N, C-alpha and C positions, 0 to 999 in steps of 0.2 A: 167699493171705493172707501167707505167709512172705516171698514175693518182694516184696510191697508194702512190708513193714517193712524188709527188707534194702535196697531201693532208697531208701527214705526216709532210712535211716541214712547211706547213702553220700552222698546229696545234702546232708544236713545237715553231714557231715564236710567235704565240699568247700567248702561255703559258709563254714564257720567258718575253714578253712585260708586261703581267699582273703581273707577279711576281715582276718585277722591279717597276711597278707603285705602287703596294701594299707596297713594302719595302720603297719607297720614301714617302708614306703616313705615315708610322710608324716612319721612321727616315729621316726627311727632310735633304737634302744635301748629302744623301747617293749615289745618282746616279752620276756616273762619265760621263763627257762629253768629246768626242773626240775633240781635238783641231786641227785646220787646219794646213796646212804646213806653211813654212816660208812665211811671208807676207812682201810686200814692205812697207817701212815706208812712211806714209802720214801725213802731218801736219794737226792738228785739224781744221785749218782755210782754208782748201783747197777750191779753187774757184769752184763753181758749174756752169754748163752751163745751161742756161734757154733757152728752145726751143720754148716756147709759152708765149706770154705776159700775 
C-alpha cells in the first residue's frame, strides 16, 4: 500500500513539473518563484575572506 502511495506522489510531482515547464515554454515568465524569507541587509561591497592564496 505504501509503495502505491509513493509511486502516485512521484507521478503527480512529475506531471506537475512537466506541465509547468511546458507552460513556461509557451509563456515565458509565467512561472512564479518562491522568495526567501526576510534577509539581513548586506552592502554590495561586503568584504570577502580569502582562505587560500
